[in-house]
Structure formats: structure tokens, C-alpha cells
C-alpha positions as CSV (number, residue, x, y, z in Angstrom):
1,X,2.2,-92.8,-29.4
2,X,5.3,-90.5,-30.2
3,X,3.4,-89.2,-33.1
4,X,-0.3,-88.2,-31.4
5,X,1.0,-85.1,-30.0
6,X,1.9,-83.5,-33.1
7,X,-1.3,-84.8,-35.2
8,X,-3.7,-82.9,-32.5
9,X,-2.8,-79.2,-33.4
10,X,-3.3,-80.3,-37.4
11,X,-6.8,-82.1,-36.0
12,X,-7.6,-78.9,-34.5
13,X,-6.9,-76.9,-37.5
14,X,-8.8,-79.1,-39.6
15,X,-11.9,-79.0,-37.3
16,X,-11.8,-75.3,-37.4
17,X,-11.6,-75.2,-41.2
18,X,-14.7,-77.6,-41.3
19,X,-16.3,-75.0,-38.7
20,X,-15.7,-72.1,-40.7
21,X,-17.0,-73.6,-43.8
22,X,-20.0,-74.9,-42.2
23,X,-20.8,-71.3,-41.3
24,X,-20.9,-70.3,-45.4
25,X,-24.4,-71.2,-46.1
26,X,-25.8,-69.6,-43.3
27,X,-24.0,-66.5,-44.2
28,X,-25.1,-66.6,-47.7
29,X,-28.8,-67.3,-46.4
30,X,-28.5,-63.8,-44.6
31,X,-27.8,-61.9,-47.2
32,X,-30.9,-62.5,-49.3
33,X,-31.3,-59.1,-50.9
34,X,-27.7,-59.9,-52.6
35,X,-27.5,-61.6,-56.2
36,X,-25.2,-64.5,-56.8
37,X,-22.6,-62.7,-58.4
38,X,-22.7,-59.8,-55.5
39,X,-22.0,-62.7,-53.0
40,X,-19.0,-64.0,-55.4
41,X,-18.0,-60.7,-55.3
42,X,-17.8,-60.1,-51.4
43,X,-16.1,-63.4,-51.3
44,X,-13.3,-62.7,-53.6
45,X,-12.8,-58.8,-52.9
46,X,-12.6,-59.2,-49.2
47,X,-10.5,-62.6,-49.8
48,X,-7.9,-60.8,-52.1
49,X,-7.8,-58.0,-49.2
50,X,-6.9,-59.9,-46.7
51,X,-4.4,-62.4,-48.9
52,X,-2.5,-59.0,-49.9
53,X,-2.1,-58.0,-45.9
54,X,-0.6,-61.9,-45.9
55,X,1.6,-60.9,-48.8
56,X,3.4,-58.5,-46.7
57,X,4.3,-61.0,-44.0
58,X,5.0,-63.9,-46.2
59,X,6.8,-62.7,-49.4
60,X,7.5,-66.1,-50.4
61,X,3.7,-66.9,-50.8
62,X,3.4,-63.5,-53.2
63,X,6.0,-65.0,-55.3
64,X,4.9,-68.4,-55.6
65,X,1.2,-67.2,-56.4
66,X,2.8,-64.8,-59.2
67,X,4.7,-67.7,-60.6
68,X,1.4,-69.7,-60.8
69,X,-0.5,-66.9,-62.3
70,X,1.8,-67.1,-65.4
71,X,1.2,-71.4,-65.6
72,X,-1.7,-73.0,-67.5
73,X,-2.4,-75.2,-64.3
74,X,-2.4,-72.2,-61.7
75,X,-5.3,-70.4,-64.3
76,X,-7.2,-73.6,-64.5
77,X,-7.0,-74.8,-60.8
78,X,-8.1,-71.2,-60.0
79,X,-10.8,-70.9,-62.6
80,X,-12.1,-74.3,-61.3
81,X,-12.2,-72.9,-57.8
82,X,-13.8,-69.8,-58.9
83,X,-16.7,-71.9,-60.4
84,X,-16.9,-74.3,-57.0
85,X,-17.5,-71.0,-55.4
86,X,-20.3,-69.9,-57.7
87,X,-22.1,-73.0,-58.1
88,X,-21.9,-73.2,-54.0
89,X,-23.0,-69.7,-53.7
90,X,-26.1,-70.4,-56.1
91,X,-26.8,-73.7,-54.2
92,X,-27.3,-72.1,-51.0
93,X,-29.5,-69.6,-52.4
94,X,-32.1,-72.2,-53.5
95,X,-31.8,-75.2,-51.0
96,X,-31.4,-75.6,-47.2
97,X,-27.8,-75.3,-46.1
98,X,-27.5,-78.7,-44.6
99,X,-28.5,-80.2,-48.0
100,X,-26.3,-78.4,-50.1
101,X,-23.6,-79.3,-47.8
102,X,-24.1,-82.6,-47.8
103,X,-24.7,-82.9,-51.5
104,X,-21.1,-80.7,-52.2
105,X,-19.7,-83.3,-50.1
106,X,-20.4,-86.6,-52.7
107,X,-17.6,-85.9,-54.6
108,X,-16.3,-89.3,-53.5
109,X,-19.3,-91.0,-54.9
110,X,-19.1,-89.2,-58.4
111,X,-15.5,-90.3,-58.4
112,X,-16.7,-93.9,-58.2
113,X,-18.9,-93.5,-60.8
114,X,-16.3,-92.2,-63.2
115,X,-14.4,-95.1,-62.3
116,X,-17.5,-97.6,-63.3
117,X,-17.9,-96.0,-66.8
118,X,-14.0,-96.2,-67.2
119,X,-14.3,-99.8,-66.2
120,X,-11.9,-99.8,-63.7
121,X,-12.3,-102.6,-61.1
122,X,-13.9,-102.0,-57.7
123,X,-13.3,-103.3,-54.4
124,X,-15.9,-104.6,-51.9
125,X,-15.5,-101.6,-49.5
126,X,-16.0,-99.0,-52.3
127,X,-19.4,-100.8,-53.7
128,X,-20.4,-101.2,-49.9
129,X,-19.6,-97.3,-49.5
130,X,-21.2,-95.7,-52.9
131,X,-24.2,-98.3,-51.8
132,X,-25.0,-97.2,-48.3
133,X,-24.3,-93.5,-49.1
134,X,-26.9,-93.8,-52.3
135,X,-29.4,-95.4,-49.9
136,X,-28.8,-92.6,-47.2
137,X,-29.1,-90.0,-49.9
138,X,-32.7,-91.4,-50.9
139,X,-33.9,-91.4,-47.3
140,X,-32.4,-87.7,-46.8
141,X,-34.4,-86.1,-49.9
142,X,-37.3,-88.2,-50.0
143,X,-39.5,-86.7,-47.2
144,X,-38.2,-83.0,-48.1
145,X,-39.6,-83.4,-51.9
146,X,-43.1,-85.2,-50.8
147,X,-44.8,-82.6,-48.9
148,X,-43.8,-79.8,-51.1
149,X,-45.6,-77.8,-54.0
150,X,-44.5,-78.1,-57.1
151,X,-42.6,-74.6,-57.6
152,X,-41.1,-75.5,-54.2
153,X,-39.9,-78.8,-55.2
154,X,-38.4,-77.4,-58.5
155,X,-36.3,-74.5,-56.4
156,X,-35.0,-77.3,-54.2
157,X,-34.0,-79.4,-56.9
158,X,-32.6,-76.7,-58.8
159,X,-30.6,-76.0,-55.7
160,X,-29.1,-79.3,-55.2
161,X,-28.3,-79.5,-59.2
162,X,-26.1,-76.3,-58.4
163,X,-24.6,-78.7,-55.4
164,X,-24.4,-81.8,-57.4
165,X,-22.1,-79.4,-60.1
166,X,-20.2,-78.0,-57.3
167,X,-19.5,-81.6,-56.1
168,X,-18.2,-82.3,-59.7
169,X,-15.6,-79.4,-59.8
170,X,-14.4,-80.1,-56.6
171,X,-13.6,-83.6,-57.7
172,X,-12.2,-82.1,-61.0
173,X,-10.1,-79.7,-59.1
174,X,-8.7,-82.5,-56.7
175,X,-7.9,-84.9,-59.7
176,X,-6.0,-82.2,-61.5
177,X,-4.4,-81.4,-58.4
178,X,-3.4,-84.8,-57.5
179,X,-2.4,-85.4,-61.3
180,X,-0.1,-82.5,-61.3
181,X,1.5,-82.9,-58.2
182,X,2.2,-86.5,-59.2
183,X,4.4,-85.4,-62.1
184,X,6.1,-82.1,-61.2
185,X,7.1,-80.2,-58.1
186,X,4.0,-80.3,-55.3
187,X,1.6,-77.0,-55.6
188,X,0.6,-75.2,-52.5
189,X,-3.3,-75.3,-52.2
190,X,-2.7,-71.8,-50.4
191,X,-1.3,-70.3,-53.7
192,X,-3.7,-71.4,-55.7
193,X,-6.3,-70.0,-53.5
194,X,-4.4,-66.6,-53.7
195,X,-4.5,-66.8,-57.4
196,X,-8.3,-67.6,-57.3
197,X,-8.9,-64.4,-55.3
198,X,-6.8,-62.5,-57.9
199,X,-8.5,-64.0,-60.8
200,X,-11.8,-63.8,-59.3
201,X,-11.7,-60.0,-58.5
202,X,-10.0,-59.2,-61.5
203,X,-13.2,-60.7,-63.6
204,X,-15.9,-60.0,-61.2
205,X,-14.8,-56.0,-60.5
206,X,-15.8,-54.6,-64.1
207,X,-19.1,-56.9,-63.9
208,X,-20.3,-55.7,-60.5
209,X,-19.5,-52.0,-61.2
210,X,-21.5,-50.8,-63.8
211,X,-24.5,-54.0,-63.2
212,X,-24.9,-53.2,-59.6
213,X,-24.2,-49.3,-58.6
214,X,-25.5,-49.4,-55.1
215,X,-23.3,-52.6,-54.2
216,X,-21.0,-50.9,-52.1
217,X,-23.3,-48.7,-50.2
218,X,-25.3,-52.4,-49.6
219,X,-22.4,-54.1,-48.1
220,X,-21.5,-51.1,-46.2
221,X,-25.0,-51.2,-43.9
222,X,-24.2,-52.3,-40.4
223,X,-25.9,-55.8,-40.6
224,X,-24.8,-56.9,-43.9
225,X,-20.9,-55.7,-43.5
226,X,-21.0,-58.0,-40.5
227,X,-21.9,-60.7,-42.6
228,X,-19.8,-60.0,-45.4
229,X,-16.9,-59.9,-43.5
230,X,-17.8,-63.3,-42.1
231,X,-18.2,-64.9,-45.6
232,X,-15.3,-63.3,-47.0
233,X,-13.0,-63.7,-44.0
234,X,-13.9,-66.4,-41.7
235,X,-15.9,-68.6,-44.3
236,X,-13.4,-68.3,-47.2
237,X,-9.6,-67.0,-45.8
238,X,-9.6,-68.8,-42.5
239,X,-10.7,-72.4,-43.8
240,X,-8.4,-72.3,-46.6
241,X,-5.0,-71.8,-44.2
242,X,-6.5,-74.2,-41.6
243,X,-7.1,-76.9,-43.9
244,X,-4.1,-76.6,-46.2
245,X,-2.1,-76.8,-42.6
246,X,-4.2,-79.9,-41.7
247,X,-4.0,-81.5,-45.0
248,X,-0.2,-80.9,-45.0
249,X,0.4,-82.9,-41.4
250,X,-2.7,-85.3,-41.6
251,X,-2.8,-88.8,-43.5
252,X,-5.5,-88.4,-46.5
253,X,-8.0,-90.6,-44.9
254,X,-8.0,-88.4,-41.6
255,X,-8.2,-85.4,-43.6
256,X,-11.2,-86.7,-45.9
257,X,-13.2,-87.5,-42.5
258,X,-12.6,-84.1,-41.3
259,X,-14.1,-83.0,-44.3
260,X,-17.1,-84.7,-43.4
261,X,-17.8,-82.7,-40.3
262,X,-18.8,-79.6,-42.5
263,X,-22.3,-80.6,-43.2
264,X,-22.7,-81.7,-39.3
265,X,-21.6,-78.2,-38.7
266,X,-23.4,-77.0,-41.3
267,X,-26.7,-78.7,-40.3
268,X,-26.3,-77.6,-36.5
269,X,-25.2,-73.8,-37.3
270,X,-28.3,-73.6,-39.4
271,X,-30.6,-74.7,-36.7
272,X,-29.6,-72.3,-34.1
273,X,-28.7,-69.2,-36.6
274,X,-31.8,-69.4,-38.9
275,X,-33.6,-72.2,-37.5
276,X,-33.5,-74.7,-40.1
277,X,-34.9,-77.9,-39.3
278,X,-34.9,-81.5,-41.1
279,X,-37.1,-84.7,-40.5
280,X,-36.0,-87.5,-38.4
281,X,-35.7,-89.6,-41.6
282,X,-33.4,-86.9,-43.2
283,X,-31.4,-87.0,-40.3
284,X,-30.9,-90.8,-40.5
285,X,-30.0,-90.4,-44.4
286,X,-27.6,-87.9,-43.5
287,X,-25.5,-90.3,-41.1
288,X,-25.4,-93.1,-43.8
289,X,-24.5,-90.4,-46.4
290,X,-21.4,-89.8,-44.2
291,X,-20.7,-93.3,-43.0
292,X,-20.7,-94.6,-46.5
293,X,-18.5,-91.8,-47.8
294,X,-16.1,-92.9,-44.7
295,X,-15.9,-96.4,-45.8
296,X,-15.4,-95.3,-49.9
297,X,-12.7,-92.8,-48.5
298,X,-11.1,-95.9,-46.8
299,X,-11.0,-98.4,-49.5
300,X,-7.7,-99.5,-50.6
301,X,-7.6,-99.7,-54.8
302,X,-7.6,-103.1,-56.5
303,X,-3.5,-102.4,-57.3
304,X,-2.7,-101.6,-53.8
305,X,-4.8,-104.7,-52.2
306,X,-3.1,-107.2,-54.3
307,X,0.2,-106.1,-53.5
């Protein structure tokens, strides 16, 4: 009981992170005239601008980020995060918001597949969770592709493929982060995000300048500017800091559960803001996916269960 009050702010910040991440797909859908690289430029450049302001108030974060830029692990983690942004943006451009958000959240299932391929033992909860999530995925996708024309089906599956790539990159990032932190000083997810914005801006700026000469003019249009600010600040910087705070003060299982709010928020927000709907069977499938991931995430490894 004594720990309950201290957890509430962390839970609230975690929910805010899920809500703002859930807006990402909708904002991308509201920028149909922008290319994938241009949207990625919006996210990284605006995030970098906000980060530079934050550095003024938190000099220690600046020092930590600069130190991370000089270490191979910092470059690798930031590069993985940048690829995650790239694949996620591409996925949202091809497939519905709720579908992408759910598939991106399948990282635990991919991690379980890796365990199977490397012949690691599984516990019953892992098998049950994976089976439930897989059944939910079939229910979720099947009614959507059945009524599609061939071209639309190909576009839809392309979007899900990019979402799956984003999930794989997310898993790789989490595994590398965990492995490095277990053997050395703990890394700061916020510092990694800051270095991502720096590296991303450094790479994208020379690409976007000659290839999209009207980019700044397009972004400065009133409607586009509002969405760009929302995408760069509300959907990138805000959830990064909120989630880092929540992860620091909450148990891993609870943090993972809060992550599962992202596809729920994404589906609800997409319904109200851009009128995206889904069949009832898909809603049932989505619920099964979330239940499966909860069961899988709460499973104890064999080594722990025997101790």
C-alpha cells in the first residue's frame, strides 16, 4: 500500500506516452502530400529543435548525449531507432492506423520465435500467449483482406510488412539496450533519443534540401504546420520523456502492459479524427492479440520458474 501513491504519477505519464504515440499514425495520414523521407525529416528536425531547448535547462543530458555520440553502442542504438521511425512512417502510409499499431506491438511474439529458433525452452504461459496472439492476428487480418481488390490487398500487406520490420527493429533495439546495460553502466533512453534526433537530422537534411526544394514552403502552410508540430513534438518528444519516466519507476510487466494501450488509443483516435473503422471480427482479433501479449509478457523464464 505504501508504494501505490508513488506509482500513480508514473502510470499517468505512461498512459500519456501511449496516448501521444497513438496519435502518430493519424498525423501521418493527415500529411498525404509528404513523402516518407519528408515526414521523417519533420519528426527528427522538430524533435532536435525541442531537444536543443531542453539541453539549455538540462546540461547533464547534453553531456550524456555527446558522450553517447562518441560510442559505437550509441550510434548503433540511435540508428536502430531511426530505422524504426522510417519503417513505421512507411507502414502508416500504406495500411490503416490500428492495423499498423497492432503489428508494431508484436515484438514479444517475434522474440518468442527467436527463442524457438535458438532452441531455448518455453514455459506454458509463453506458448499460450503466443497461440492466443497468433489466433487473434488471423482473426484481425482475414476479414480485411477478403473483401479487397488485388491491388489494395498488395498495398495493405506491404504496409503490414513495414510494420513487421518496425517490430523487428524495436525488438533488436530492446535486446541490445538490455544486453549493454546488464554489463556496463545503465544507458539513458532519453539520451539515446536525443542522439537519434541529432544523427537523423544530420543524415536527412542534405537529402531533403536538394530533393525537396519546396519542403519548407509546404510545411509552413497553416494546416500542415499544425500537424507537423504535433507529429514532431506531441508524438515524438513528449512520449519519449513520458515513457522514460514511467519505465524508470514501474515494473517491466506494468510498463509493457501500458505499451498495449498504444493500439487501443490509435484505433480510437483514428476513428474519431479520420473516420477509420474495422469489422467486428477484427476488433475481437485485436483483443486476442493484446491478451496474448499480456500473457506472454508476464511469463517467467524457465530458469526463474525452477529457482
